[in-house]
C-alpha positions in Angstrom: 8.7 39.2 50.5 10.1 42.2 52.5 10.5 41.5 56.1 11.8 44.2 58.6 14.1 42.7 61.7 15.3 45.5 63.9 17.3 47.9 61.8 18.1 45.3 59.1 16.1 44.4 56.1 15.8 40.6 54.8 14.8 40.3 51.4 13.2 36.3 50.8 12.8 35.4 47.2 10.7 32.8 45.7 10.7 31.3 42.5 7.6 30.9 40.7 7.3 28.9 37.8 4.1 29.7 35.6 3.3 27.2 32.8 0.8 27.5 30.2 -1.3 24.9 28.7 -0.8 24.6 25.0 -3.0 23.0 22.5 -1.5 21.9 19.3 -2.8 23.4 16.0 -5.4 21.7 13.7 -3.5 19.6 11.5 -0.1 20.2 13.4 2.5 17.1 13.0 3.1 16.0 16.8 5.8 13.5 16.2 6.8 11.1 13.2 9.0 8.0 12.8 10.2 5.7 10.0 8.8 2.2 9.2 10.9 -0.7 10.5 13.2 -1.3 7.5 15.1 -4.6 6.2 18.6 -4.3 4.8 18.6 -4.6 0.8 14.6 -4.2 0.8 12.6 -1.1 -0.4 9.8 -0.6 2.6 6.4 0.4 1.8 3.9 1.0 4.5 0.5 0.9 3.5 -1.6 0.2 6.4 -2.1 1.8 10.2 -4.3 1.0 12.9 -4.2 1.9 16.5 -5.7 -0.6 19.6 -5.7 2.1 22.2 -2.2 1.5 23.6 -0.2 0.5 20.4 0.1 1.5 16.6 -0.2 -1.5 14.0 1.7 -1.3 10.6 1.1 -3.0 7.4 4.4 -3.0 5.7 5.5 -4.5 2.2 9.0 -5.0 1.5 10.4 -5.4 -2.3 11.7 -7.3 -4.0 10.2 -10.6 -3.2 8.7 -9.7 0.4 8.4 -10.4 3.4 5.0 -8.9 4.1 4.9 -8.1 7.8 2.7 -6.6 10.2 4.3 -4.8 13.1 3.0 -3.5 17.0 4.7 -0.6 17.6 4.8 2.4 20.3 2.8 5.1 19.2 5.8 7.5 19.8 9.0 6.7 18.2 7.8 3.3 16.5 9.7 0.9 18.8 8.6 -2.7 17.5 6.9 -4.7 20.2 5.9 -7.7 18.0 5.1 -8.8 14.6 3.8 -11.6 12.4 3.9 -12.3 8.7 0.8 -11.3 6.8 -1.2 -14.8 6.2 -3.0 -13.8 3.1 -0.5 -11.1 1.3 1.4 -12.9 -1.3 1.9 -11.1 -4.5 3.3 -14.3 -6.5 -0.5 -15.7 -6.3 -2.0 -12.0 -6.8 -3.0 -11.1 -3.3 -1.6 -7.7 -2.2 -3.3 -6.0 1.4 -3.1 -2.4 1.6 -5.0 -0.3 4.6 -6.2 -1.6 7.7 -8.1 -0.8 10.5 -8.7 -1.9 14.2 -11.9 -2.4 16.0 -13.7 -4.0 18.9 -16.2 -6.6 17.5 -18.2 -8.8 19.7 -15.9 -7.6 22.6 -12.8 -8.9 20.9 -10.2 -6.5 19.3 -8.8 -7.4 16.0 -7.4 -6.1 12.7 -9.0 -5.5 9.5 -7.0 -5.5 6.1 -8.3 -4.4 2.5 -6.9 -7.1 0.0 -7.0 -6.4 -3.3 -6.6 -9.8 -5.6 -5.2 -9.7 -9.5 -8.4 -11.7 -10.2 -10.1 -8.3 -10.0 -12.1 -8.7 -6.7 -11.4 -7.3 -3.2 -11.6 -8.8 0.0 -11.6 -7.8 3.4 -9.7 -10.2 6.3 -9.9 -9.9 9.9 -7.3 -11.2 11.9 -6.1 -11.8 15.2 -3.1 -9.9 16.9 -1.1 -13.0 16.1 -2.1 -13.1 12.5 -4.9 -16.3 12.5 -7.4 -15.3 10.0 -11.2 -14.9 11.8 -13.1 -14.1 8.9 -13.3 -12.7 5.3 -15.8 -11.3 2.8 -16.0 -10.3 -0.9 -16.1 -6.5 -1.0 -19.0 -6.7 -3.6 -19.1 -3.1 -5.1 -15.4 -2.9 -6.0 -14.4 -4.8 -9.0 -11.3 -4.4 -11.6 -10.4 -1.9 -12.5 -11.2 -0.4 -9.2 -9.3 -1.8 -6.1 -10.0 -1.4 -2.7 -7.2 0.9 -0.7 -8.6 0.8 2.8 -11.0 -0.4 5.4 -12.1 0.6 8.7 -14.9 -0.8 11.1 -17.6 0.9 13.0 -18.8 -2.2 15.3 -21.5 -2.7 13.1 -20.5 -2.0 9.4 -17.2 -1.8 7.2 -16.1 1.5 5.6 -13.8 1.2 2.8 -12.4 3.2 -0.2 -11.4 2.2 -3.7 -9.3 4.1 -6.4 -11.8 4.9 -8.9 -11.6 7.9 -11.4 -13.9 9.4 -8.6 -12.8 7.5 -5.7 -15.7 6.0 -3.9 -16.1 5.5 -0.3 -18.6 2.5 0.7 -20.5 1.4 3.8 -20.7 -2.7 3.8 -22.2 -5.2 5.8 -19.8 -7.6 7.4 -20.9 -10.0 4.4 -19.8 -7.3 1.8 -23.1 -6.0 0.7 -23.0 -2.3 -0.2 -25.4 0.0 2.3 -24.5 3.4 0.6 -21.8 5.0 -1.0 -20.5 8.5 -2.2 -17.7 9.4 -4.4 -14.9 12.2 -4.3 -16.3 15.7 -5.6 -13.1 15.8 -8.0 -12.1 13.8 -10.9 -9.1 11.6 -10.5 -8.6 12.1 -7.1 -9.2 9.0 -4.7 -8.6 8.3 -0.9 -6.0 5.9 0.2 -6.9 6.1 4.0 -9.9 5.8 5.8 -11.0 6.1 9.7 -14.2 6.1 11.0 -15.1 8.1 14.0 -19.0 8.2 15.4 -20.7 9.8 12.3 -17.4 11.3 10.6 -14.9 9.9 8.5 -11.5 10.8 8.5 -9.8 10.5 4.7 -6.3 10.6 3.3 -5.7 11.3 -0.3 -2.5 10.3 -2.3 -2.7 13.1 -5.2 -4.4 15.9 -3.2 -3.2 18.4 -1.0 -5.4 17.7 2.2 -6.8 15.3 4.7 -10.6 15.5 4.7 -13.1 15.0 7.3 -16.3 14.0 6.0 -19.7 13.2 7.3 -20.8 9.6 6.9 -23.2 11.5 4.2 -20.5 12.2 2.0 -20.4 16.2 2.9 -16.6 17.5 3.5 -16.4 19.3 6.9 -12.9 20.0 7.7 -9.6 19.7 6.2 -5.7 20.4 6.9 -2.6 19.9 4.4 -1.2 16.3 4.0 2.1 15.9 6.1 4.5 14.9 3.2 4.3 13.7 -0.5 2.2 10.5 -1.4 -0.2 9.5 1.7 -1.6 6.2 2.3 -3.8 4.9 5.4 -4.8 7.0 8.2 -5.8 6.0 11.8 -7.8 8.3 14.6 -7.9 8.1 18.3 -8.7 11.0 20.9 -8.0 13.8 18.8 -5.1 12.8 17.0 -4.7 11.2 13.3 -1.8 9.2 12.3 -1.0 9.1 8.6 1.6 7.1 6.3 3.1 9.3 4.2 6.2 9.1 1.6 5.8 5.0 1.5 7.9 4.9 4.8 6.9 7.5 7.4 4.2 7.7 9.8 3.0 10.8 11.2 1.1 11.8 14.2 -1.0 14.8 13.7 -3.4 16.9 15.7 -7.1 16.3 14.6 -8.7 18.1 17.4 -11.9 19.9 16.4 -11.3 22.6 19.3 -7.6 22.9 18.7 -6.9 26.2 20.4 -4.1 28.7 19.1 -0.3 27.5 18.9 2.3 30.4 19.8 4.1 31.0 16.4 7.3 31.3 18.0 6.8 27.2 18.8 6.9 26.4 15.0 4.7 23.8 13.4 6.7 20.4 14.1 6.9 19.3 17.7 9.1 16.3 17.2 10.7 14.2 14.7 12.0 10.7 15.0 14.5 9.0 12.6 
């Protein structure tokens, strides 16, 4: 701004800060962290769930356990609390994989996909401290198939298995199959599932994509997986958390209207180690 005072000129300058809203690109990695480690053990994180505030991770440590469920801060992965998985026991043939979170009867809880070495699959629901609330036999999944992940839409369970053409099943809380579909490609199966209204997000350990399906089985969108072998996935508010490379949890943009990110900003916004 230019002001004139008599014969002198005073220039008053103003600092203008211009901010531009930026929307993450579809499938972009927003953050990541490593699952909690135990010295001398190999970590495998099979399951991830989100309760609206915290992430929950289902981790197995080898050799000989333990098997721990963690409640973590969603950015950075700091552990808030944990409990030992009450039904995960490889000695007796019980192994839990993917997990989900949902409100059921006004009460939040965690659902686990559990494979028994006797050849059957069970779904367990627990409280946030690990007390078992209910369980059911996932009736359509019988050895050599085993269940890889589960999510709950408030009425029905949705589960995946590791068949030659991996199956996706809609089950009652008693484990009875209502409907199902298989992947279109041979020898590709899904290891993670997240239910979002009339859509399913599915992660595949051997395919190159994270895929969005309708609940009727039609693929509508996809983006590349964040790392090597992927396991479970979870969706909330335009974001998808994906477990990859056995030990890492990636937060990714899954917005259906993602906008365009400036190329100069790159693809990865933040990586936590």
